[in-house]
N, C-alpha and C positions, 0 to 999 in steps of 0.2 A: 562223332565217334565216342562210344561209351568208354568211360574211364575204367582202366583195369587196376584194381587195388594192388598197391605195392610196386606198380610199374609206371609211376607217373611220368617218367621221361618219354615213354613211348607215345603217350597222348599229347603231351605238352611240347614236344620237340619235333613235331611232324615235318615242319619245314626244314629244320636243321638236318634231320636224317635224310630227307629226300635230296637236298642239295649236296650233301656229303656223298651220298650214293651215286649221284650223277657224276661228280668229280672223280670218284674212285673208278667208275666204269670208263670214263674218258682217259684217265691216266693209265689204266690197265690196258686199254686198246693201244695207246701210244707205245707202251712198253712191249707189246706183241710185235709192233712194227720195228722197234729197235732191236728186238731179239733176232728178227730176220736179217736186219742190217749187220748185226754182230756176227751172224753165221756167214754171211757173204764176205765179210772182212776177216774171217777166221779168228775172231776174238771170242772170249768166253761169253756164252749166251745165258748162263745160268742165273745171273743176277736179274736180268730182264724177265726171264721166264718166271722166276719166283715172284717178282714184283707184279707181273701180269696176273698170275694166279691169285695172289692175295688181293690185288685191286679189283679184279672182276668178281671174286667171291664175296668180298665185303661190300662191293658196290651193289650187287644184286640184293644182298641182305638189308643194307641201309635203305635202299630204294623201296623195298617192300614195307619197311616200317614207316616210311614217310608218306606225305600226302602233298602232291603238287598244287592242289587247290586251296591248301591251308594258308591263310594270310597270317604271317608271323606278327606277334605282338612285339613291343619294344624290348622286353626282356629276352625273348627268343631270338630276335634279330642280333642283339649284342652277343649272346652266347654262340650263335651260328658263326659269326665273324671270327670269334676267338677260336672255335673248334677247327674251322677250315685251315687257318694258318698254323695250326699245331699238328693236326692229324694228317693232312696232305703231305707235309715233309717227312713224317714218319714212314709213309709208303715210299716216297721218293728216295729215301736213304738206302733201300734194300739193294739196288744194283751196285752202289758204292761199297757196301759191306761185303757182298758175295763175290762180285766180279772184280771190284777195285782193290780188295784186300785191306780196306780201312777198318780200324776198330769201329764198332757201331756208334759210339759216342761221336767220333770224328765224322763218320758218315752222316749222322743226324745233324751235326753242326753244318756240314757242307750243304745238306738238303735245306735246312732252315735258312741258311744264308742265301741259297739259290732262290727259293720260292718267295722269300721276303725281299728279294732284289738287293741284298746287302753287298755281296761280293767279297766277304771275308772268307779266306780259304784255309782249311785244315790240311790241305794237300801239300806235303813237303817235297815229294818226288814226282814230278809231272810225268816221268817215264812209266809209272805204274798204271796209267790210264791209257786205253786205246781210243780210237776215233769215236766209237759209239758212246763211250762214257763221257767224253768231252762234249759230244753233241747233246746228250741228255742233260748235262750240266748247264749248257746254254739254253736249251728248251725250257728248263725249269724256270729260269729267270724271265724268259719271254712270256711264259704262261702266268707267272706270278705278277708281272707288271700289268698285263692287260686284264687279268682276272681281278686285280685290285681295283682298277679303274671302272670296270663294268659293275662291280659290286657297289662301289661308291655311288655311281649314278643310279643303279637299279634298286639298291637295298637301303643305303644310308640316307638318301636324299630326303626321306620323310621322317628322319630322326634328327632331333636337335642335338647332335653329338659333336662336341668340341667346336661349336660354331659352324658345323658343316652345312647347315641350311644357308649360311651366307656364301660359303665357298662354292657349293654346287650351283647356286643361283648366279654368282658372279662369273663362273667359268663356263657354264653350259646353258644358262637360261632355264634350267629345269626348276620348277617350283617344288615346294615341300608337299609331296603327295605319294601314295602307294604306287605299286606297279601299274603302269599305263603304257599304251602304245607309244606315247611321246617319250617316255623314259627309255623304252627299248630302241627307239629311233636314235636317241642320243648315244646309247651304248654302241649301236651299229656305226655311227659316225666316228666314234673313238676308234673302233676296230679298223675301219677303213684307213684312217690316217696312220695308225700304229703300224699296219701291215705295209702300206705304201712307203713309209719312211724307212722301215726295216729293209725292204728290197732295195731302196735307193742307197742306203748305207752300205749294204753288201757289195753293190756294184761299184760304188766310189772307192771302197777299200781295195777291191780287186784291181781297179784301174791304177790305184796308187802303189801297186806292187805287193800288196799283202797276199800270201798264198790263198787259193780259193777256199779251202776248208776253214782257215783262220778268219778269212773275210766274212764268211757266213756266220761263224760262231760269234765273232765280235759284233756283227750287226744285230744278232739276236739279243745281245746283252747291252747294247748301247741305248736303244730307244726306251727300254724299261728302266733306265738309270740304274743298271745292275752291276756290271763291272767284272764278271768272270771272263777271263781270256784263256784260250788254250796255250798261249805263250807265257812261260813262267816270268818273263821280263815285261809283261803287259805290252804297252805300246812303245817301249824304249827302243826296240830293235827295228821298228818300222820307219818308213821314209818320212821326212818332214811333211810331205803332202798328205800322207795317211793321218798324221797327227792333226793337221789342220782340219781334215775331213771329220776326224773324231771330235774335235772341238765344236764344229758346227752341229753335228748330229746329237751330241750330248746336250748342247744348248736347246735344241728343238725338243729333245726328250724331257727337259725340265720345264718346258712351257706347256700351257694348257692345250690338250689335243683338240678339243671342240672348237676353240678359237682358230686353230690351224685348219680344221676342216672347213670352216667358213672361208678361209683364204684360198686353199688349194682346190676345193670342190665347188664352191659357189662364187669364187672370184670376188669376194667382198672383203677388202682389207680394213674396213672401218672398225669392226670389233677389236682387231688387234691394236689399231692406232689409238683407240679410246680406252683401252684396258689399262687401268692405273697399275695393277699388279705386274703386268708384263713390262711396263716402262721401268718400274723400280727394279725388277729382276734384272733387266738389261743393264741399268746403271750400276747395280751392285757388282755384277760380273766385271764390268769395265773398270770400276774403281779398285777392286781387289786385284785384278790382273795387272793393271798398270803399276800399282804399288809393289806387287811382287816382282815385276820386271825390273824396276829400279833397284831393288835389293839384290837381285841376281846379277845385275850389271856392276854394282859397286861393292858387293860383299862376296868374294869368291871363297869357296871351301873345297877341300879334297881335290885340288888342282882342276876344278871345273871352271874354266874361264869362258863365260858365254859372250859371244858377240851380241850386238843389240837385237838382231833378227832372231837368234836362237833364244835369247832371254824372253822376248815377247812370245815366241811360240810355246816355250815351256810354261810360262806364266799363264797364258790364256788356257792352255790345255789342262793344267793341273787345278787351277782355280775353278774352271767350269766343271771339271770332274768332281771336285769336292762340294761345290755349291749345289749341283744337281744330284748329289749323293750317288754318282756313278761309281767312282772308285778306281778308274783307270789311272795310269801314271806314264808320263813320257820320260821320266827320269826318277832316280831314287832320291826323293826329297828327304829321306831320313838322313842324308849326308849334307843337306843344306845347312846354312847358318841358322841359329835359333830364331832370329828375327823373321826370316823367310818362312820357317816352319810355323811361327806364331800366326802369320797371315792365313795359312791353310787351316790351322786349328780354329781360328775365328770363323772361317768360312763354313766349318762343320755345323754351325748353329744357325745357318741361314735357311737352307732348303730351297726347293724349286717352287713352281707355281701350283696352285690348286688345279685339279683335273689333269695332272701329269703323273708319270710313274715315279717321280722323285719322292724321297722321304724327307726327314727333317721337320723342323718347325713350320716351314712354309712362309713365303714372303707375305701372303695375305694376312697371316696372324701378326706379323711384325707391323704391318700397316695399321691394323686395329690397335695394337699397343701404342704406336706413335700417335694415333688420333686421340686415344685416351689421355696420354701424357700432355698433348697440346691443349686439350680441353681443360685439364686440371691447372695448367700453368696460367691460362687465361682467367680461369675462375679465381685463382689466387690474387689476381689484380682487380677483378670485378666480381666480388662475392655474390652479388644479387643477380648476376646475369643468368638468363635461361639459355643454355647452349645445347644445340642439337648435335649429336655426334654423327658425322658423315664420313663416308669413304667414297670419294668420287661423287657420283650422283646418287648414291644409295645411303639412306638413313639407317644407322645401326641401332638396334634395340638393346636394352639392358641385358637381355638373355644372351645375346651374342658376346657382349663384353665379359659376362661372367664365365661363359664356357671357354672362351679363349684364355682368360686369366687362369682358369682351372687347368687347362691343357698345358700351358707353359710352366705352371707351378709343378705339376706332376712330372713333366719332362725333365726339369732341372733336378728334382728330387731323385728320380730314377737314375740319371747320369751320375749324380753325386754318390748315391749309395753303391752303385755298381763300381764306380772308380775306387771308392774306399776299400771294398771287399777284394777286388782284383789286385789292387796295389799291395794289400797285406798278403795275399796268396802268392803273388809273384815277386814281392819285395822290390817293386819297381813302380814309382809313381807315374812316370811318363807312359809306360806301357798300360798301367791301370786306367789312367784318365783317358787317354786317347782310344783305348779299346772300348771303354764304356760309352764314350761320346759317339764313336762311329757305329756301335751296335744299335743304340737307341735311334740314331739318325739314319740307320741303314746305309752307311757310307762305304765301308770296306776296309781300307788301310788305316793303320794308326802310325805310330812312330816307334823307333827302336826295332826290336826283333819282329814286330808285327807291321813293319813298314810296307811300302808298296811292292817290294821285291821279296818280302819275308812271308812267314806262314804262322798260323795260329796253332799248328800241330804241337809245338813245344810247351804250350801253356798247361797249367795244372787242370786235371779233369773238372774240378769244381769251378774253376774260372770259365771253362767252356760251357758248363751248365748255366752259369750266370749270364754269359753272352747270348746263349740260345734264348733264354727268357727275355733278355733285352731286345734282341732282334725281332722276336715275335711281338712283343709289346709295342715296339716302335712301328712295325708295319701296320698294325691295326689301330695305330694312333692312340694308344694308352687307355682311353676311356673305357672300352669294353673290358680290358684287363682289370682295372680297378673296380669296375662295376661288379665283376665276379666276386669280389671280396665283401660285397654288401649283402646283408640278410634279406633286404627288400627284393632284390632280383630273384633270389631262390624262392621266396614266398610267391612271387608272381608266376614263376614257372610251375609251382605246385598247384596254382589256381585256387 
């Protein structure tokens, strides 16, 4: 395609335009269906109608500018990822703004939180939403979770981004390469497991006594490790059986989906049993949960005297929710003693497994950090030793170590800067720190006014803008965001 002077993005972003156009067309079509649903339910259809018109109109326009045969370069791939998780929520916010009566900033906050599978809500009054808006709210998270996974496999696997060449290989067996039938097969495998577990979760919730509509919405937001619930009290008002089902499906949502595909569809449990990340992930959940259960049994607060069985149930549910970055709650842990809250805050920095819908730092990165620390400790005792860094049976290269170190450094910096700014704006350090930590980790609830039964609606507008940026950055795992700040990326885009 011949370059058009002065319009370099048209020729250099052909893949970005095409993919964004396809997504806008898909979302516009979904909104048309939800418009029909809102008419049947006698709810306001105008938000979905407006969203459908904007989505279909821009979708056709972006698709015409794009080229499906264009192989994206590294710079364009990074920019494409950043644009998707920024511009898609801008479209998704329209129904909340028009039909839901939310200020557009709050509507955008809700949509960004939805598509990034964060689960932090700016909705203060749940009665202002009808069934169609709650269903859209859940669908956003389901689309965001599976969309992220498919993009990780199909787009990022050939980019050495934040050590992802290690993560994708460990989780899916996909080597570092461009689009191939093998990568598409892996993406289809993810989708099969994702859909099957979602249907199973909906059925189990319904069997446990959750109303049918809430069972469907909660299932749609459990497997992507998302956390939006149509119930303002999250899982608190559901039966103990529903909470245990929630714990199980959140745990599965935080594990690698391709590993589960091999278990459920090929009947081969060996990859799961051999996977070091899955074993450590399981041990972390057990350790945090048992520690929290002990505190709940021995340190009561706000007249909440838990029996041993209840303490175990709440501990496992809330720890699994935070570790997997789902964000559900079976109790208002903002009322728990500080020691119990500290366990949950620490769990915010764990994250789920690679190849799952979970956000956060991810267990695999912590394993790399542990391997580096162990090597340096041994080297301090044996300075002349030549030590190969290994993770399980895989040898780690220096490029993996550098990228993981860079990711964690950027993660900590973004959390710290966000915490400082929001603390100053809100005049509350607990709110500022937990809001920033949950946003970058795509977790959902914080402490204080933004606890699991609270809302982000009362925060200052600038605080919401900061959190929107952090949720967006956390979902695309930071590197693309910071790459946008480098002149080298824009030079490559200009060609």
